[in-house]
N, C-alpha and C positions, 0 to 999 in steps of 0.2 A: 641206289644209298638207302640208309635206314633213315628213321624218320629223324632227321635234321639232330640225331643225339637228342631225341626226348623234351623234355620241359627246359632244359638247361639253358637251351640256345634260340636264340629267335634270328631268320637270315629274311630281312625284311624284302630284299629283288632275288629271284633266281637269275643266275650270272651264268647261263651254260657255256660262255665262252671265257670264262675266268680260269687262270692258272696258279692264281694265289689267294689264298684264305686271309682277311684281316679280322680278328677278332678285338671285339672292343670292350672295356669292364670299366661298368659306370662305376662313381662315386657312391660315398653314403648317402644312401636313399633313395637313387637312383634306379629307375626300374629301364628295360628296354628301349624306350620309346627317345628316351636322351639322346640316342645314337641313330637314330632313326632317317635324319637328315644326311647324317655322315654317309651311312650307307649308301644312300640315294646317290652323293655327290662323287662316289665313286668312278672310276671309268671301268668297261665291261669286262676286263680282263682280274679284274680285283674283287672277291665278292666279301661284303660285310656281314658278321654277324658280329651279335650281340648277347653276351654272356645274362642270363637271366637266373637272378639270385632268388632264393624261395623268401617269401614277405612280400615279392616286387608282381607288380602287373597282376597277370590271369592265375601267378602264384600265391595271391593274399594270402590264402587262405593257411599256406605252410608257415610252420614255424622259422623264423628268419634264423641263420646260422648266427652264432655268437664268439666262434674261437677259430681261427687260421686253420689251423691244423685238421678239422673237418671238413671246411670248405674246398681245400684244395685236395684232399683225398676222395671228395665227392666230384669233383671239377673232372680230375683227370682221370675218373672212371669214364665220365659220360663224355668229354672232346674224343675219345678215343677212335670212333668210328670217322671224324672229320678231320685226321691226321692223314690223309692219304693224299693230300697237296701241300706244295710249300705253303706255310703258314708264316703271320707276325703277329705280335700281342701291342694294343695300344691299352693302358689304364690311366685313368684320371685319380687324383688322390688315392682311396682305398683300393680303387682300382687297379692302380700301378703297383700296392703291396702286393696283392692276390697273386696280378700277371707274374710276376717275378717269383714267389714260392711256387706257380703252379709250373713254372719252367724246370724249377729247380728237383720238383716230382715228378715230371716228367723223363726228366735227366735222369733221375734216382732209378726209374722204372725201366729203363733204357727204348724209351719211344723216343720217336721223331719230337727234334727241340725246334722253336720259332727260330727264323734265319735272321731276327731283327726283335729287340723289346725296346718300343716307346713310353714315355712313362710322361706324367705332368702333374703338375702340383703336389708332388711325390718325394718325401726326403728320401736318400740314400735310406736303405735298412739297418746299416749297421751303426747309424749315430743315432743316439738318443733324442727320445724325441721330448724337447723342453717345454712344449705346449704342454697347458693344465688339463688334466684329465676333465672331461667332463660330461660323460655317458650316467654317472650316477647323481648329476645335480637336480634339485627340482625342479618341475617343468617349464617355469617363468623363466628360470634361470638358466637350461637348456636351448629353450626358443631363444633367449637373448643373444647367446652363443653362436648359434645358429645364423640367426639374423644378421649380426657382425659378419659371418663370411657370405653374406649373401645368399644361405644355402636354401631358404626358403620360397619355393615358388606362387606367386602369387595369388593363384589359384587354390592352394593349399592352405592362405592365412585366414580359415575359417574353424570355431571351434569345433564343430563335427569332422569335419574332417583330418584336424592336426591331431584330435584323441586317436584316431586308428593309425595314423600314422607315428606319430614318436615312439611306440614302442618298436618299430621296424629300424627307425631312425638311430635310436638309442644299443639296438643290437649293433648294427654297421659299426658304431663310435667302440664301442666295446669291443670288439672283432678287432679293431685299429691298438685300441690304448692296452688290450691286454698281449698285445702282437708279443713273440720273443724270437729273436734274429739269434741266430746259430752258424756260426762260420762255416766254409766253404769253398770249394775250389770257383774262379771266377768262371765267369762263360766263356764261350769259344765265336759268341755270336756279339754284333756291332748292340749296343745302349744309345739311344739318342734321349734326353731329358730335356723338358720344358718347365720352364718357371715365370713367375708374374714377378714384376719389380714390384709389385704394391701388395705381393701375398703375406698376410700377419700371421700365417702358421709356418710356411715355408719359406726360407730364405736362399740367396744366393749359394751359400755352401753346403747346405744339403741338398741343391742341386747336383754341384759339380762332383759331390762326394761319390757320385754313384761311378764314377771311371772306374773306380777299385774292383767294380764290381764284372768286368769284360776284359779279358787279352786281347780282343780285336778294337775297332774305333770307337770310341768315344765323342759325344757331341753334345754339348749344352745350347740351349735355345730360350734368350729370356726377351719375355713381350709387357707390354703394357696392361694393367688390368690388375685384378686382384684375383683370390684364390680360383675364381670362376671363367680367370681369362680365357678359358677354350670358348665359350658361347659367341666372343667377337673375332677370335685367333682362329676360327674351325678352318676358314679355306687356307690361311696360311701354314696352318700344322698338316693339312692334308696333304698342301702341296708337297713339304718336306716329309710324308711318310709316301706318299708315292714317287718321288725321286729315289729315296733311301732302298724301297721296295723291287723297283723296277728298271732305276737309273731313267725314267721321262721327268723332265722337267717343268711340262706343261700339260701333265694331264690331268690336272681339275678340271672340270666342265660344272659350274654349279647348274642348277634344276630348280 
């Protein structure tokens, strides 16, 4: 097998018995480590692979990508060696939007498609995002917006770390806030959308609206918490993903 398709993907655990791949797409500002624990908790027949965006983790010295077309073009090229197995996508917030557009790109290129798309804290792409855009706000206002989402890890709440992180997070928000949706045919695979009851940015309507993007089954699930509810709901979400991916109802084994 090729070199895990270069720098774009991180595979925390080798799964020689795996029959399915689960690709995780991090949220704005998130590096591969945000889904390391998720990958560890998957059963042996599901291999977790985390998308590694430029500007994050070991790719810190690379310029972050600020627009969706370039992001999915580069991802669609890098992912091809990893599509020989059945696979599914899971993306949180910005990651959900990237996963959706990558699936469209794969379809346009007549490449293998995911068997299922899972998104969380991500509004349906055809709906206008009414949230104020803040990627161009002054630093203090930008940080305040992030803080309201609980989007600043405690270890990064230091001036030195934040001065390095801010341009990368701004680039991610620019990608999302300049995104333009173009109508296309709905997918033929199922979509599951997870939302939080107290998410200030993505309400129930925007989660349920994902239904129009599939001709197959659609389900929405609403859990307690705010925009980063997945930190507390990891076990519940993984159970749903495992069940929808393999039909198992008890495949989750926390480690």
